[in-house]
Steps between C-alpha positions, in 0.01 A plus 500: 500500500683799344379652175720425199630797298649455153755765402545541124795721399789458255745679730670262752565780750131592511399138552751456784397826667129406500570152631700641792237766572196270496616152606437561872126544436433306181617203296683671211584342163690703235521442123662706223242496220131494415533151353647365826228676697220339299664159533529540876139622539373197306680260732501659845279702732559875477307763696649817352734601215746794505546556128752724326385666175826552310626150425650356178296270273177485706438827682286559808184589311513185290568295811209664682265423210612136500452475878149642469409247229595220737396646835276803533526510881878496561615838632775675299696814596693666218846628603694717251737792453267652238318794656216542254134542588405327174695188602335498841151533348574223250615272784182555696285442191674169441415392854801598712424579863755783530779678315819597689792699355867445574668613714232421756493494876493150642216589736294626207550170320411300811179700549399431142573127541299489822199672337514267199506187716208630708300556181579145388386363837176700481432374148539142620263569790247659264510193276434284807219725627331506159509122496324496837221750418261229386537306825263570787660626819575207725478542875765303681298453818493133595167432675475203733562350843498129413805287575544437126533870416710572811745228394516651150576848636765361733671334204495829307659685792785248499576517128391847387837661568689242294532488122407131474256401224148435631238263355144572613242226444129501562161471337361771275384800701696430818702823470835392357578844356404661831748275680766576238450875549520451876837320461620790280385769745679327788823469301798732452379551141167655603595842358585345162256377229263208549435372148214254443517258208185291455625207294146376432379820330796577269482318163789259453603682181552822698640354821870532410461863396297581812759346733825593328403796280612537140723711280375717218453286189507170693178403320253659257306716748802594716523864391691601813687346789285365786612452859389161635336445837805324639717802418239731657533299820876553533584551872137412583276194514344290222171319568434220250134410544383162366855402412379157385350668192849569358582287195789257532708724273439803722564291810846424361569867433372607839711236671802664340391837645488347850839339456689778324309810625520637146265551204531572130234699314339333200705591194793622708831343594576712806499326837314712759557420870182478711500544876154391613328274748261245351168389647291247306147373558290213370162337562611171337692203637846560353627157604220343299584735213861377517377140472289599199805669340329842489726665757877484534625330814814718521289816480271368776794458738633846408162649594426271795766648732247644743154344455190674637170312479190714548209304653159516329228700671312187608802408717500836680128551565565702815637773272177532301320741742811722501515499119128577475544799735804615298322482165185654643697801624682533167193478278297729729772756441523432124124517439411753773274256680444445874428130534567396859534126465349168391232293672588181688372283215724670244798462734423132551471440125830679441690312769373158386531558123800331331610812305645343183608850394646571845553862613441639151155336495420639845616845392279490189203381707540783751525759223179365348318500835607854585396630157158331500395512866270785607480402867745567784545125561554273201209249505491133410310554174804679351712180506533344150335165434826314435612564857177360639532176301832453673296417810370185327855361489555592864179327605586182307847482655350483852273198429628176660590235240327210683146639448251343260404697188169606660669604823774687312238684292303599809815608687616711208153651449471594866846654525474683170158652571616597847810663351299698244252616763789629703661664200172665393444635849201270548326623185295197384405661167865573416613153610227342281619706204858380547379138535272530194190381687173647625494688831258243642754223434759679710246551783417130493870407517553739793222320687615150392860552612420724798716783367542846653498820299800723566526875488815700581701793372862595570724798437869507410 
């Protein structure tokens, strides 16, 4: 998309000359007065203004002041026949990018325009980068060998190069943003911004301003113009995390963005075109939300062009050892540790645990274990209690339904004690502590049920 240049000059010959000279490289619009210039800027997208100083009624300085009151980022180059240093200094003080005297060389003017547009682009990038400083760096390595994750990656390879809208669904902690970043990196827009908008963390009262930006004076605290996240993402990719958290009013406004590919800043009447790819994510059932009238059906179908469903960690258990090794390597590096692996019992607990928090929960666990462990192999006693109680559910699920209450109790007791002995590396004292009974009770149960005491260690 070409940059748009607005030529403001009261002389028709100057306007015609500049249009002819610049129209091959830029979209050029010409007006004859400051009033017309301000009217055009308020209604249409303009990237740079070539502004004459000597004009009747509203001169260039007055026009420049008015532009700055409305938009303090729009680049303005003053073009005039007045060769006075004082005028040039005044222009720069008022916020002009450059000051060029007539007669000028066309190449000189083009160089000035090119520099001004580069500065504008850098300012936009700086705004975007500042908005990202609070976010932790996200690795886009997708770890896994399971069929579920291989199918997901194959889908991404098929659709990454297209501009179709993507809707990523999955439980909390499954890595929806990681997948979104992977789609972006595999796309033709990978060199352009990736702007994250977490709909669940932005207050509803600020959402419109965050997405669309606002003009100076749009509301009480709007002391200057603000560029919205959607405008920052122009030519790039927008990631709307937890899109279901958008209010119905904002859903309506965002639907218009998807349909029209345009935005309007709060308090402004100018339509701004937006060229961006949209990726949305949710951990809720949007079809159920539609039935409950909390999510718009038409917006759902606009987002649901390419659906990607990320499986929970419990459905890709073969990936857990790989993820443990990945996190172990990362946190060893971060905390300057040299932990070589986890024992067999820890690995067994991790691969059988249901992981309600999915990969994020596993990541947090591994960080905790690396920080607290003083041994080369992470031992069983480092596993938190809530993960051990998960074994009770697993033991109950394996009991046949046709057993009597006494038989079911004995079967559960045998399997659970046997499991804990294995998990505690055959340590009767530790197993008794987890069971909340005396050590002698555990020894008696071992003899009663004819149990073996296990002891094994593994390395990753």
